[in-house]
N, C-alpha and C positions, 0 to 999 in steps of 0.2 A: 389327214388331208390338209393341204396348206391353206393359208388365209386367202391367197389369190384364187385358188380353185373354189373355195366356199363362196367368194364374192361373185364369181362367174355363174355359179349355180343359182344364186339368189336373183341375179339380173335376168337369167334365162327363165326362171320360174315366173317372175312377175311379168315379163314380156309376154309369155304364153298366156298368162291369165288375162292380160289386157286384150290380147288378140281374141281370146276365147269370148271375153265379155262383149267385144264389138260384134263378133259373129252372132252371139245370142241376141243382141239388140236388133241386128238386121233381120234375123229370122222372125223375131217377135213382131217387128214393124211390118214385115211382109204378111204375116198371118193375121195381125190385127188391123192391117190396112191403115197404119198411122199416116195421116195426111199432113199433120202439122210438123213443119220442119223444126220449129222451136222445141217441140217435145223430144224429138230425136237428139238435138244438140244438147239439151239439158241432161238427158239420160247419159249421153256420152261423157259430158263433163263430170257428172257425178261419179261415173265408173272410173274415169281417169284420176280424179281427185282421191277417190277411195284407195285405189291401188298405189297411187303416189305416196299417200300417208303410210299405208302398210309397208311399202318398200323402204321408206325412210326409217320407220320404226325397226324393221328387220335389220337394216344396216347398222343402226345404233346398237342394237343388242349384240350383233356380231362383233363390233369394235369393242364394246364393253367386256365381252367374254375374253377377247384376245388380250386386252389390257390386264385383266385379272390373271390370265395365264402367265403373261410376261412378268407381272409383279411377283407371282409365286415362284417363278424360276429365276428371277434376277438375284444375283449374289453380289453385294457390295464388294469393292476391291479389298477392303481389310478382311472381310469374312472369307473371301477367296484365298487370301494369303494364309489366314488361320487354318482354312481347310487343307491347303496344300502342305503347310507345316505339319498338321496333324497326320496327314497321310504319310509324310516322310518319317515322322516319329514312329508311326505304326509299322512302317516297312523296316525301320531299324530295329524296332523291338522284336520283329519276327525273326531277326537273325539270332543264331544261337549265342546265348550268353553263358559264360562259365561261372557257375555257382558251386561253391565248395561247402559241403556239410561237414560236421565235426568228424565223422568217420573218415572222410577223405583226408582231412588235416592230420588226423592221428596215423592214418596209413602212410602218409608221406614222412612223418617223423620216424615211424618204425622202420620204413624201408630205406630212407635216404639221409636222415640226420646222423652225422658222425661227430660226436663231441670231441673237441680238441683237449689236449692236456690242460687242466684247470687248477686254479688255486682254491676256489671256493664255489659255493652255490650261486652267488650273485654273478660271477663271471660266466658260469654255465648257462644261467638264465639269459644273459645277454646274447650268448651264442645261439640259443634256441630262438629268441625273438628275431634276430637277424636272419636266421634260416627261414622262419615263417614269413617274415616280411618279403623276402625275395621270392618265395614260392607262391604266396597268396597275397599279392599287393592290394586286392580288393577287400581284404579283411582288416578290421580295426583291432589293433593289438595294443594292450595297455596293461600296466600293473594295477592291482585293485585291492579291495578289502571286502570282507563279508559284512553283513549288517551288524555283527558284533564287534567289528573293528579289526578282526584278524587279517593278516596279510595274505593276499592271493598273488602267486608269482606272475601268472599271465592270464588276462581276461580277453576273450575273443568275441567281438561284436556285442559286448556287454551281456552275453548269454552263457558262454562256456568258460569254464575255469580249468587251468592246467597248473599242477604243482610239479616242480622239479626238485628232486632231493638227491644229494650226494650221500651215498650210504657208506659211511666209514665206521659205524657201530650200530648195534641193535636198538639203542635208545632213539636213534633218529627214525627208525621204522615205527616205533611206538608213538612218538609225537606226531608223526605224519597221519596216523589214523584219526587222531583228534582233529587235525586240520580238515581232513576229508569229510568227516561227519558234519562239521560246522558249515563247510562250503556247500554241501548238498542241499542245505535249506534255502540257499539263495540263488543257485545257478541251475540251469536246465540240465547240464551234464558236466561231469568232472572227470578229469584224467590225471594220472600220475606218471611222471617220467622218473624212473629210478636209475641213477648212475652208479653202477657197481664198481667200486674201487678195488675189489678183491680182498677187502679186509673183513667181510662178513661171509659166512658160509653160504653156499648156494641153497642148501636146505632151509636155512633160516629165512633167506630172502623169499623163497618160494612159499613158505608158510605164511608170511605176511601178505604176499601178492594174492594168495587165495582168500585171505580175510578181506582185503580191499575189494576184490572183485565180487564178493558176496554182498557188498553194499551197493553194487551197480556201477562201480567205478572202473574205467578202462585203465589198464596198467601196461606200461612199456618199460622193459629193462634194457639198458644200454651199458656196455663196458666202457670204462673211462679211466684215464690216467691222471695222476696228480703230480705236481712238481713243486719243489721247495727251493727258493732262491735260484731259480733258473735250472735246477736239476730235476729231471723227470724221475719218478719212482714207478 
């Protein structure tokens, strides 16, 4: 109910009460045969004053309650802007955001990363970093170290580690196991990218891959070429 409607009801209510009171006084005067005009006038004045005071009090209470309601619902301009901005942010946050977990990153490497002919591991690492940066621009990529100071080829979001190794002899596969074990103490997940140059037998590589995977490491093997002085081998 609106304030105007409430005000009209209050006015009508007190008007009816005053009329009713006057009727009661007239009836009582008739039954009791009041002869004194002053007594009737005093009675009427008392009734009118009483209802006038009650009316003013009622109006004051109505206005006070309305002011409280307005104060509760009033939003300062700055708060309104903050509320509007919060709603916009919530609406934007409800839009789908692309988040990539480690498995997605590794799946992309396995399916799409094609290493170019390379001279050494560092050059291959740079190729992989460029690939990941283009595919996952929201990921923080960096080189890093374990708590013991050992080099980590690529660290993703400070949580996941990736080692890239050019396999040109079995000794590299042996040393890689030591790197993996040290890295697992510091990172939530570890992956190894093996670049097979064709100089170590497939059987030997698969044997080490099996050993790595038993430690919980993800392993991806990619064929790669090497070149020397501008000549590919």
